[in-house]
C-alpha positions in Angstrom: -13.5 17.2 -1.0 -12.4 17.3 2.7 -13.9 14.7 5.0 -13.2 14.9 8.8 -12.7 11.8 10.3 -13.6 10.7 13.9 -13.8 7.7 16.0 -11.2 5.7 13.8 -7.7 4.7 15.1 -4.8 2.7 13.8 -3.9 -0.3 16.0 -1.3 -2.0 13.7 0.8 -2.1 10.4 3.3 -4.0 8.5 4.7 -4.4 5.0 6.8 -6.7 2.8 9.2 -4.6 0.7 12.6 -4.7 -1.2 13.9 -3.6 2.3 12.6 -6.9 3.9 9.9 -8.0 6.2 8.2 -5.6 8.3 8.5 -1.7 9.0 11.5 -1.7 10.9 13.6 -2.7 7.7 12.3 0.4 5.9 12.9 2.7 8.8 16.5 1.5 9.0 17.1 2.5 5.5 15.4 5.7 5.8 17.5 6.6 8.8 20.8 5.8 6.9 20.1 7.3 3.7 20.6 4.0 1.9 18.1 2.1 -0.3 17.2 -1.5 -1.3 17.2 -1.0 -5.0 19.2 -3.0 -7.4 19.9 -2.8 -10.9 17.6 -3.9 -13.7 19.4 -6.5 -15.8 20.3 -4.5 -19.2 19.3 -7.4 -21.4 15.7 -7.1 -19.9 15.1 -3.6 -21.7 18.0 -3.1 -23.8 19.9 -0.6 -21.8 21.7 -0.2 -18.4 21.3 2.4 -15.5 17.9 1.6 -14.4 17.0 0.0 -11.0 14.0 -1.6 -9.5 12.7 -2.6 -5.9 12.5 -6.4 -5.9 11.4 -8.3 -3.0 14.1 -10.9 -2.5 14.3 -13.7 0.5 10.5 -13.6 1.0 9.4 -17.1 1.8 5.8 -17.8 1.6 6.1 -21.0 3.6 7.1 -19.0 6.7 3.6 -17.7 6.8 1.3 -20.3 5.4 1.5 -24.1 4.6 3.6 -24.6 1.4 0.6 -26.5 -0.5 -1.5 -23.3 0.1 1.3 -21.1 -1.0 1.7 -23.0 -4.4 -2.0 -22.0 -5.1 -1.5 -18.5 -4.8 0.0 -15.6 -7.0 3.0 -13.8 -5.7 0.8 -10.8 -4.4 -1.5 -13.0 -2.7 1.4 -14.5 -0.8 2.6 -10.9 0.0 -1.0 -10.0 1.2 -1.6 -13.0 3.5 1.6 -12.6 5.3 1.4 -8.9 5.8 -2.3 -9.2 6.9 -1.0 -11.7 9.5 2.0 -9.4 10.6 -0.4 -6.4 11.0 -3.1 -8.2 12.9 -0.2 -9.5 15.2 1.0 -5.9 15.7 -2.4 -4.8 16.5 -2.7 -7.7 19.2 -5.9 -9.0 17.5 -6.8 -12.6 17.8 -9.5 -13.3 15.1 -10.8 -16.3 17.3 -12.2 -13.9 19.7 -13.9 -11.7 17.3 -17.1 -12.1 15.0 -15.4 -12.7 11.6 -18.3 -10.8 10.0 -17.2 -7.7 11.6 -13.6 -7.8 10.2 -12.9 -6.9 6.6 -10.3 -5.8 4.1 -9.9 -3.3 1.5 -6.8 -3.1 -0.7 -5.5 -1.0 -3.7 -3.8 -3.0 -6.4 -2.2 -2.0 -9.8 -0.6 -5.0 -11.3 -2.2 -8.1 -9.2 -2.9 -10.9 -11.5 -0.7 -9.9 -14.4 1.9 -12.7 -14.1 -0.6 -15.5 -13.8 -2.9 -13.9 -16.6 0.0 -14.0 -18.8 0.6 -17.6 -18.0 -2.9 -18.6 -18.3 -3.3 -16.8 -21.6 0.1 -18.1 -22.7 -1.3 -21.8 -22.1 -4.1 -21.1 -24.1 -2.5 -19.4 -27.3 0.3 -22.1 -27.4 -1.9 -25.2 -26.5 -5.4 -24.3 -26.9 -7.9 -25.6 -24.2 -5.6 -28.3 -23.2 -3.0 -25.8 -22.5 -5.0 -23.9 -19.8 -4.1 -24.3 -16.1 -7.3 -24.1 -14.1 -5.4 -24.0 -10.7 -4.1 -20.5 -11.6 -7.4 -18.9 -12.9 -8.5 -17.6 -9.8 -5.3 -15.5 -9.5 -5.6 -13.7 -12.7 -7.8 -11.0 -11.2 -6.6 -8.1 -9.0 -8.9 -9.0 -6.2 -7.0 -12.2 -5.6 -4.8 -10.9 -2.7 -7.7 -9.4 -0.6 -9.7 -12.6 -1.1 -6.9 -15.0 -0.4 -6.0 -12.9 2.7 -9.8 -13.0 3.9 -10.0 -17.0 3.3 -6.8 -17.8 5.1 -7.3 -15.3 8.1 -11.0 -15.8 8.1 -12.4 -12.3 7.4 -16.2 -12.4 6.6 -16.8 -8.6 6.6 -16.5 -6.4 3.7 -13.9 -7.3 1.0 -13.1 -4.9 -1.7 -10.3 -4.1 -4.2 -9.8 -0.7 -5.9 -7.6 0.3 -9.0 -6.9 3.9 -9.3 -3.5 4.6 -10.6 -0.9 5.7 -8.1 -3.5 6.4 -5.4 -5.1 2.9 -5.4 -4.3 2.4 -1.8 -5.5 5.7 -0.6 -9.0 5.0 -2.4 -9.0 1.8 -0.5 -8.1 3.5 2.9 -11.0 5.9 2.4 -13.6 3.2 1.8 -12.2 1.1 4.8 -13.0 4.2 6.9 -16.3 4.5 5.3 -17.2 1.0 6.1 -16.3 1.5 9.9 -18.2 4.8 9.8 -21.3 3.2 8.6 -21.0 0.3 11.2 -20.3 -2.4 8.6 -17.3 -3.3 10.3 -15.2 -2.7 13.5 -11.9 -3.5 12.1 -10.5 -3.3 8.5 -7.4 -4.1 7.1 -6.4 -1.7 4.4 -3.3 -0.5 2.0 -2.0 -2.0 -1.2 -0.1 -4.8 -3.0 1.7 -5.1 -6.3 4.3 -7.2 -8.0 7.0 -6.3 -10.6 7.8 -9.0 -13.2 9.8 -8.5 -16.6 6.7 -8.3 -18.7 5.4 -5.2 -16.5 9.1 -3.5 -16.7 8.9 -4.0 -20.5 5.4 -2.5 -20.7 6.1 0.2 -18.5 9.3 1.0 -20.7 7.3 0.9 -23.8 5.2 3.5 -22.3 8.1 5.9 -21.4 7.6 5.3 -17.7 11.2 4.0 -16.9 13.0 7.3 -16.5 16.3 7.5 -14.7 15.1 10.9 -12.9 12.0 9.4 -11.5 11.6 6.9 -8.5 12.3 3.4 -9.6 9.4 1.0 -9.6 9.0 -1.7 -6.9 6.9 -4.4 -5.3 5.4 -5.6 -2.1 2.6 -4.9 0.2 1.8 -2.8 3.1 -1.1 -2.6 5.2 -2.6 -0.6 8.3 -5.1 -1.9 10.7 -8.1 0.6 11.1 -10.4 0.0 14.0 -13.3 2.0 15.4 -12.1 3.9 18.5 -14.9 2.3 20.8 -14.0 -1.3 19.7 -10.2 -0.6 20.3 -11.0 0.8 23.7 -13.1 -2.1 24.7 -10.4 -4.7 24.0 -7.8 -2.3 25.5 -5.7 -1.9 22.4 -2.6 -0.1 22.0 -3.5 2.8 19.6 -0.8 3.8 17.3 -2.5 7.0 15.8 -6.0 8.3 15.1 -7.3 9.5 11.5 -8.3 13.1 11.5 -9.4 13.9 8.0 -9.1 12.7 4.2 -8.9 15.4 1.5 -9.5 14.4 -2.2 -9.2 16.2 -5.5 -10.0 14.8 -8.9 -8.3 15.7 -12.3 -6.5 19.0 -12.8 -5.4 20.6 -16.0 -1.7 20.5 -16.6 0.0 23.5 -15.1 -2.6 23.6 -12.1 -0.8 21.3 -9.8 0.0 24.2 -7.5 -3.9 24.4 -6.8 -3.9 20.7 -5.6 -0.8 21.5 -3.3 -2.7 24.4 -1.7 -5.7 22.4 -0.9 -4.0 19.2 0.1 -0.8 20.3 2.2 -1.6 23.8 3.2 1.0 24.6 5.9 1.7 21.6 7.7 2.0 21.7 11.6 5.5 22.4 12.9 7.3 19.1 13.5 4.7 17.2 11.0 6.1 14.1 9.4 5.1 13.8 5.9 4.9 10.8 3.7 5.1 10.9 -0.1 3.3 8.2 -2.4 2.9 7.9 -6.3 4.1 11.2 -8.0 3.6 13.5 -4.9 7.4 14.1 -4.6 7.4 15.5 -8.1 4.7 18.3 -7.2 6.4 21.5 -7.7 6.9 23.5 -4.3 6.0 20.5 -2.3 9.3 19.9 -0.3 9.6 23.5 0.5 6.5 23.1 2.5 7.6 20.8 5.0 10.2 20.7 7.5 13.7 19.6 6.7 14.2 15.9 7.2 10.5 15.5 7.8 9.6 14.1 4.2 9.4 10.3 4.1 9.9 9.4 0.3 9.9 5.5 0.2 9.8 5.3 -3.5 13.5 6.3 -3.7 14.1 3.6 -1.1 12.2 0.5 -2.0 10.6 1.6 -5.1 7.2 2.7 -6.0 4.1 1.1 -7.4 0.5 2.0 -8.1 -0.4 0.8 -4.6 2.6 1.8 -2.6 0.6 4.1 -0.4 -0.1 1.3 2.1 3.7 0.9 2.7 4.2 4.8 2.8 1.4 5.0 5.4 2.9 2.4 7.5 6.2 3.7 7.6 4.8 7.4 8.2 2.6 5.8 11.1 5.7 4.1 12.6 7.5 7.4 12.8 4.8 9.3 14.8 5.1 10.3 18.5 2.2 10.7 20.7 0.2 13.9 19.8 2.5 14.5 16.7 0.8 15.3 13.3 1.3 13.2 10.2 0.3 13.9 6.6 0.3 11.5 3.9 0.2 12.8 0.3 -0.4 10.9 -2.8 -0.9 11.9 -6.5 -1.1 10.5 -10.0 0.1 12.5 -12.9 -3.3 13.8 -13.8 -5.1 13.0 -10.6 -6.4 12.0 -8.4 -4.7 13.6 -5.3 -5.0 12.5 -1.6 -4.2 14.1 1.8 -4.7 11.9 4.9 -3.9 13.3 8.2 -3.1 11.4 11.3 -2.3 12.2 14.9 0.1 10.1 16.7 -1.5 8.2 19.8 -5.2 7.8 20.8 -7.6 10.9 19.9 -8.1 13.3 22.9 
């Protein structure tokens, strides 16, 4: 399905990743060819040689009162911080806007797992008396979007989507739809995920921890989508416009090339391409893009089921005015996404 998009622009973006706070930290690594990955302790999964992208040095108290931070799970802390940074980048003062016209749509893979494990462990080891009521709201994947809405005062659409490695892209498409339908003027969208030993052990058990594949990571990345008319009224600086979203569902094994033809086609000369999920593993993909134009943050800060928000933010930060940008995302058996951008305001 190919869906042309008009009248939607990007006015801000930000991220928290293994590289640090903000997109500039990721850009620096991409330019240098270095990464922010660290060895996974050998005693965690019984062998050495694997790495992960852990977010170290992040202090939730830098972005919210400590007492509020204590009540949130790690992914919610990421989401609250990144939402604030992205809004600041977009020059948005929420006090000047109707809160019901601002919403959020996030993708998630493992949000809530750590608190779910803690909550259920309390029950299995101590019965009802072992339950911790304070962490129960954080046992669900939609807690990051909800906590970001509460903390920043969004009262518009609020949704969370989980769709394998394309979770953030699914959220992006829904965010565009909310703006197109007139249900919001501004939508924050992207993805958030955490990575804890319990998840790593589970991924290893399922055979997902492979040295040849991009390591897993954690963090949050968001972009601020806004109707072009609304952005113009407030005199916003437009980073890029959204041109089209192409989606493909499940494909039989061995037919991934068909998805590549439909999604990537022949990218414009000078087009920057960001890769998310398992897109970098699609046969023939890198041969279609200009040398040096592919942005693969999975091998820089780690991949996750919702890494698309961070990948899109890194892509948008690289675009010059008028330059084409193509974001490609894939899960092993589908879905597949291609989101096309153009640097600067639409002509």
